[in-house]
C-alpha positions, 0 to 999 in steps of 0.5 A: 131335200137335204137338213142343208136345204131345210135348215137355208129354207128356215134361214133364208125366211127368219132373215125376211122376217116370215117367222113372227107372230101373224108373217104371211106367205104364199106357196108359191113363196115357198115352194119358189124358196124350196127349189120345187118347179109346179109345171102347169101340165104333169101326171098324177106322180108329178104332183104328188112328188111336189105335195110330199116336198112342200110337206116335208118343208112345211114339218119341218118348219113346224117341228123348228117353230114349235119350242118356240110356241110358234105353228106355222097355218095353212088355208087356201094356198096360204101360209101364216104363223098363228098368235099366240091366242091363236096357238090353243086352238090348235094345242085344241086340235093336236088333244082331239086328234091324240085323243081319237088315236087313244080311244082307237088304241083303248077299244082294238087292246078291248075286242083283242081276241088274245088273252095274253097280249089283252092281260099284259098290254091293257093295263099299259095301255090305260097307264098311257091314258092317264098318264097324258089325262094327267099331264093335261091337267096339270097343263090346264090345257082343257076347257 
């Protein structure tokens, strides 16, 4: 999908006031607005392509909303812009995912048998980890 088309979708949703806090719209509405046609019967490849196209639109919308302190959630075929008080739940999900990835990176680094890689990269990985923890603590994002 072109960036012009993605921007047009965002603009339309904004005009319809569907990007305000707690605003809701259905998956089928977003598909219609995006020009994504869902056939009654199709191949797995067709449905995968539809899912990817929709994911592209949702990712674009989330990226545009994020700097405005908004998050577009999706549940059971419905989209909703979380309220400010609900955003902390999404922040915690992001932090949990980041924590899991950091732990995997540290474990892989530690278990890597090549001594030169371990020595040269280990301090970098731990520095990044400490930097992230410091930033989180400064912003009081944890409990």
